[in-house]
C-alpha distance (Angstrom), angle and dihedral (degrees) to the residues before:
residue distance angle dihedral
X1 . . .
X2 3.79 . .
X3 3.83 121.5 .
X4 3.82 88.0 -139.1
X5 3.80 88.9 69.8
X6 3.83 88.8 67.2
X7 3.80 106.1 40.4
X8 3.76 115.2 154.9
X9 3.81 130.6 162.7
X10 3.78 105.5 -115.9
X11 3.80 127.8 176.1
X12 3.79 121.2 -164.0
X13 3.83 110.0 -160.8
X14 3.77 116.5 -164.0
X15 3.81 122.3 -179.9
X16 3.79 114.3 -132.3
X17 3.83 113.4 -110.3
X18 3.79 86.0 -30.6
X19 3.79 104.3 -170.4
X20 3.77 94.0 40.0
X21 3.81 92.0 44.8
X22 3.82 91.2 53.2
X23 3.79 89.8 52.7
X24 3.78 91.6 49.8
X25 3.81 90.0 46.6
X26 3.81 92.9 52.6
X27 3.81 95.3 41.4
X28 3.85 110.4 38.9
X29 3.85 89.7 -169.4
X30 3.81 87.3 72.2
X31 3.83 95.9 55.2
X32 3.78 113.3 116.4
X33 3.80 92.8 14.0
X34 3.77 132.1 116.5
X35 3.79 102.5 -102.3
X36 3.80 136.0 178.2
X37 3.76 124.9 -168.2
X38 3.80 113.0 -145.9
X39 3.76 126.8 -1.2
X40 3.77 122.1 71.4
X41 3.77 137.3 -133.3
X42 3.83 88.6 -93.1
X43 3.81 109.4 32.5
X44 3.78 141.2 -4.2
X45 3.75 136.6 56.9
X46 3.80 132.2 -81.7
X47 3.83 110.0 -110.4
X48 3.83 94.6 -173.7
X49 3.78 139.1 -6.7
X50 3.82 131.8 -152.5
X51 3.80 118.2 -119.7
X52 3.79 88.2 -108.6
X53 3.84 88.3 59.9
X54 3.81 93.4 43.1
X55 3.79 90.0 61.8
X56 3.82 85.9 68.8
X57 3.80 93.1 49.6
X58 3.79 96.6 -97.6
X59 3.79 111.7 146.5
X60 3.80 141.4 159.9
X61 3.82 119.0 -73.6
X62 3.85 90.0 28.3
X63 3.78 117.2 128.0
X64 3.81 114.8 -103.7
X65 3.80 89.1 -122.8
X66 3.78 93.5 55.4
X67 3.77 91.2 44.7
X68 3.81 90.3 53.6
X69 3.78 90.8 48.4
X70 3.81 91.8 53.9
X71 3.78 94.6 42.4
X72 3.88 111.4 26.1
X73 3.82 92.7 -176.6
X74 3.81 92.8 51.4
X75 3.81 115.3 138.0
X76 3.82 119.5 -143.3
X77 3.79 124.2 -152.4
X78 3.82 129.0 -178.3
X79 3.81 114.8 -109.3
X80 3.85 117.7 -107.8
X81 3.77 102.9 -158.5
X82 3.82 95.0 175.0
X83 3.82 88.3 59.8
X84 3.83 92.7 46.5
X85 3.83 90.4 49.0
X86 3.80 91.7 50.2
X87 3.83 92.7 53.6
X88 3.78 90.7 43.1
X89 3.80 90.0 57.1
X90 3.79 90.3 51.4
X91 3.82 89.4 52.7
X92 3.80 92.3 49.0
X93 3.77 91.6 52.5
X94 3.80 86.7 58.1
X95 3.80 90.3 52.4
X96 3.77 92.0 52.8
X97 3.78 90.3 54.6
X98 3.82 86.0 71.1
X99 3.82 105.9 33.0
X100 3.77 142.1 -3.1
X101 3.78 89.9 -140.9
X102 3.81 97.4 89.9
X103 3.79 121.6 144.0
X104 3.84 113.2 -171.5
X105 3.80 114.2 -151.4
X106 3.82 95.0 -176.3
X107 3.77 138.6 -31.9
X108 3.78 91.8 -67.2
X109 3.83 106.9 38.5
X110 3.78 141.2 44.0
X111 3.80 144.1 164.7
X112 3.82 119.9 -121.6
X113 3.79 124.1 -166.1
X114 3.77 105.8 -151.3
X115 3.80 98.2 166.2
X116 3.78 84.5 115.7
X117 3.80 110.3 20.5
X118 3.79 137.2 176.4
X119 3.82 92.2 -103.9
X120 3.81 94.5 46.7
X121 3.80 86.6 -130.5
X122 3.81 114.1 159.5
X123 3.82 101.2 -151.4
X124 3.80 117.0 79.8
X125 3.83 88.5 -175.9
X126 3.78 91.8 61.3
X127 3.81 92.2 43.3
X128 3.82 91.2 51.9
X129 3.81 90.4 51.9
X130 3.77 91.4 48.9
X131 3.83 92.4 48.1
X132 3.81 91.3 50.7
X133 3.82 91.3 48.9
X134 3.81 91.8 49.6
X135 3.83 90.7 49.8
X136 3.81 88.8 52.8
X137 3.80 92.4 50.5
X138 3.79 95.5 45.0
X139 3.84 99.8 40.8
X140 3.84 107.2 15.1
X141 3.82 89.1 -123.8
X142 3.78 132.9 121.3
X143 3.75 124.6 -123.6
X144 3.82 133.0 -171.4
X145 3.77 126.7 -150.8
X146 3.76 142.7 -162.2
X147 3.82 121.5 -155.8
X148 3.74 126.5 -164.8
X149 3.82 148.7 115.6
X150 3.80 98.3 -70.2
X151 3.80 143.3 13.9
X152 3.76 96.2 -97.7
X153 3.81 96.6 55.3
X154 3.81 93.6 40.3
X155 3.80 89.8 53.5
X156 3.80 92.3 50.8
X157 3.81 91.6 44.5
X158 3.82 94.2 53.6
X159 3.81 90.4 67.5
X160 3.81 96.3 52.7
X161 3.81 100.8 78.7
X162 3.80 99.5 26.7
X163 2.97 131.8 178.1
X164 3.81 108.4 49.3
X165 3.78 96.6 -16.7
X166 3.77 143.7 98.2
X167 3.78 139.5 -142.9
X168 3.79 129.1 -155.9
X169 3.81 122.5 -156.8
X170 3.83 105.3 -169.4
X171 3.82 120.8 -160.9
X172 3.79 96.5 -95.2
X173 3.85 91.2 53.5
X174 3.80 97.8 46.4
X175 3.80 99.5 93.7
X176 3.84 97.3 41.6
X177 3.82 89.0 47.1
X178 3.81 93.2 51.3
X179 3.78 94.0 44.6
X180 3.81 93.8 55.6
X181 3.83 94.7 40.1
X182 3.81 116.3 114.7
X183 3.82 108.7 -115.3
X184 3.85 88.7 -126.7
X185 3.81 88.3 67.4
X186 3.78 95.8 54.7
X187 3.81 106.9 112.8
X188 3.81 106.9 -118.5
X189 3.83 95.6 30.1
X190 3.81 107.5 112.1
X191 3.77 129.6 -174.5
X192 3.80 95.2 -85.7
X193 3.84 93.6 48.8
X194 3.77 90.7 43.7
X195 3.77 92.2 55.4
X196 3.81 90.6 47.0
X197 3.79 90.8 50.9
X198 3.81 90.8 49.4
X199 3.85 89.4 53.7
X200 3.82 87.9 52.2
X201 3.81 91.9 51.2
X202 3.82 95.6 -105.5
X203 3.83 110.6 137.1
X204 3.79 103.3 142.1
X205 3.81 139.7 25.0
X206 3.78 88.4 -98.5
X207 3.80 90.2 57.8
X208 3.83 90.4 47.6
X209 3.79 91.6 49.7
X210 3.80 91.2 56.8
X211 3.79 91.0 62.1
X212 3.81 117.7 91.7
X213 3.77 124.6 -122.1
X214 3.82 90.4 -111.2
X215 3.81 91.8 51.1
X216 3.79 93.4 51.5
X217 3.80 93.4 45.4
X218 3.82 90.8 48.5
X219 3.80 92.6 53.1
X220 3.84 101.7 32.1
X221 3.79 104.8 26.0
X222 3.80 115.7 -149.7
X223 3.81 90.7 -4.8
X224 3.80 89.1 62.5
X225 3.81 92.1 76.6
X226 3.84 90.0 49.0
X227 3.83 91.2 53.7
X228 3.83 90.9 44.9
X229 3.81 91.0 54.8
X230 3.82 103.7 39.0
X231 3.79 93.7 52.8
X232 3.81 85.8 58.0
X233 3.80 91.7 51.8
X234 3.83 93.2 -103.6
X235 3.80 117.0 134.7
X236 3.79 114.3 142.5
X237 3.82 99.7 -175.4
X238 3.82 109.3 127.4
X239 3.78 125.1 -141.2
X240 3.81 101.5 -99.6
X241 3.83 113.7 -154.2
X242 3.82 91.7 -156.3
X243 3.79 114.6 42.7
X244 3.77 110.6 -159.9
X245 3.80 111.9 -128.6
X246 3.78 110.2 -127.7
X247 3.78 100.9 -176.1
X248 3.77 142.0 11.7
X249 3.78 135.6 -173.1
X250 3.77 150.5 120.9
X251 3.80 137.1 -120.8
X252 3.79 139.2 -173.0
X253 3.81 132.9 -148.1
X254 3.81 112.0 -151.3
X255 3.78 127.6 -133.8
X256 3.83 88.0 -133.5
X257 3.77 129.6 25.9
X258 3.85 112.8 -102.9
X259 3.78 128.4 -150.6
X260 3.81 104.5 172.7
X261 3.79 113.9 99.3
X262 3.83 89.2 -151.8
X263 3.79 89.6 56.6
X264 3.80 89.8 46.4
X265 3.81 89.5 55.0
X266 3.79 89.7 53.6
X267 3.81 90.6 52.7
X268 3.83 90.9 45.6
X269 3.82 89.9 53.8
X270 3.82 89.1 60.8
X271 3.81 91.6 45.4
X272 3.85 90.6 49.2
X273 3.83 89.8 53.9
X274 3.79 89.9 55.3
X275 3.83 92.8 45.4
X276 3.82 90.8 50.6
X277 3.80 89.4 50.3
X278 3.82 92.3 50.6
X279 3.77 93.9 46.0
X280 3.79 92.3 50.6
X281 3.82 95.1 44.1
X282 3.81 88.0 53.3
X283 3.83 91.3 43.8
X284 3.80 93.5 -127.1
X285 3.77 139.5 118.3
X286 3.79 130.5 -157.1
X287 3.78 137.9 -133.0
X288 3.81 101.8 -170.9
X289 3.79 115.3 58.7
X290 3.83 122.3 -168.1
X291 3.78 128.9 -166.2
X292 3.83 113.4 -154.5
X293 3.80 120.0 -157.6
X294 3.80 122.5 -174.8
X295 3.77 113.3 -169.8
X296 3.80 129.5 -148.0
X297 3.85 89.9 -96.9
X298 3.84 88.1 56.6
X299 3.80 93.3 -111.7
X300 3.81 112.0 141.3
X301 3.80 129.0 -142.7
X302 3.81 126.3 -173.5
X303 3.80 127.7 -164.7
X304 3.79 119.2 -168.3
X305 3.78 139.9 -176.3
X306 3.79 131.1 -174.9
X307 3.79 112.8 -143.2
X308 3.79 130.1 -150.5
X309 3.81 92.0 -124.7
X310 3.81 136.3 36.5
X311 3.82 114.2 -104.2
X312 3.82 135.0 -168.6
X313 3.79 106.1 158.6
X314 3.80 121.9 108.0
X315 3.81 92.5 -129.6
X316 3.80 93.3 56.5
X317 3.80 91.9 40.9
X318 3.81 90.0 55.8
X319 3.77 92.8 45.1
X320 3.77 91.5 57.3
X321 3.81 94.4 38.0
X322 3.82 91.4 53.5
X323 3.81 90.0 51.9
X324 3.84 89.9 51.5
X325 3.81 92.3 47.3
X326 3.81 91.4 53.8
X327 3.79 93.3 40.5
X328 3.80 88.3 99.1
X329 3.78 135.9 -6.1
X330 3.79 122.3 -77.8
X331 3.81 101.2 -125.5
X332 3.81 101.3 -172.1
X333 3.79 140.9 25.8
X334 3.79 115.1 -76.2
X335 3.83 129.5 -130.7
X336 3.84 99.6 178.3
X337 3.78 138.4 25.8
X338 3.78 127.5 -174.0
X339 3.82 140.3 177.4
X340 3.78 121.5 -157.1
X341 3.80 139.5 170.1
X342 3.78 129.8 -145.7
X343 3.81 130.4 168.7
X344 3.81 88.1 61.4
X345 3.79 123.9 -173.8
X346 3.80 90.0 -118.3
X347 3.78 111.9 157.1
X348 3.78 113.9 -127.6
X349 3.76 110.2 -121.1
X350 3.75 126.8 -152.8
X351 3.76 113.6 -103.2
X352 3.77 119.5 -127.7
X353 3.78 110.5 -95.8
X354 3.77 113.2 -111.7
X355 3.80 116.1 -146.4
X356 3.80 108.7 -141.2
X357 3.78 116.8 -132.1
X358 3.86 113.9 -144.3
X359 3.78 112.8 -99.4
X360 3.81 94.8 -117.8
X361 3.80 89.5 54.1
X362 3.83 93.0 46.7
X363 3.79 92.1 55.7
X364 3.81 91.6 52.1
X365 3.81 95.0 55.5
X366 3.81 118.3 93.5
X367 3.78 117.2 -113.5
């Protein structure tokens, strides 16, 4: 298989420090300051960090306590998801001005397939620049972009010139780019996989490419075939305009650890209200319910049950959650509880048909 048989023009747009940038936009006194959205100096987790905070090593998913240790002058603000969602919708409307093939990954990033676009413009690089400029004018926020032949390379490329930049990897540069790329920057390679690859002598794409398909499957299972392909520029995943939600839930981290099951039920009541709200706003119901318990030592336990019918009401959610809570004893104090649903009754939608352009014509078009 040759990657040139599947050339598309894909743009990955990623907003720069989105939540933190929105807070700095709405409150000019926060501009230029080290800022964390979410968390606190005592408990909680950082949802996003400004670039001023990132210079001190503060990053998303870090505990508020650790973030404060790294950056003593760090400012914390509460997240305002309704505001972030409103701006995200403005940005998506801009995307749809150019193509109907838009696949949102989250509030702050999306893939766009502009191989065939509403302006019949041949250069994805120019379109990406125009989209970023329009986002800046409409929202006041900066976006970065990666442009290449498939989703994997576009995603990797969008990080290269952040913030407020873009990077194009045209077809004739794909293989040299991947070969010199640090394995840590391969999308889908986390810390654990990175360390394992290092132990196997894999530090760059070139090292990865030297490994056989059998070797990679032996050491990385099903992911081995993925690594074998992407380092050769092969990634066949299409931009899907409607991404099917596979799970939905809510969780809460408490300011103090709790040990009373009665108190836990009170907290779970509040979480169940939020889960019901999210299920109904997304017009879905779930069959598999999961209770998540994080203990004071940060160990995590999950308890799940698959029901005969789909449910979405708070009363039924609590009935099943209570049964899961009492399924076995809680042996330590608890810092977090969560309720989530999978096995949703999401209807599968038809994807937009993509008309393939002959390979010889693809290679002639400017990127």
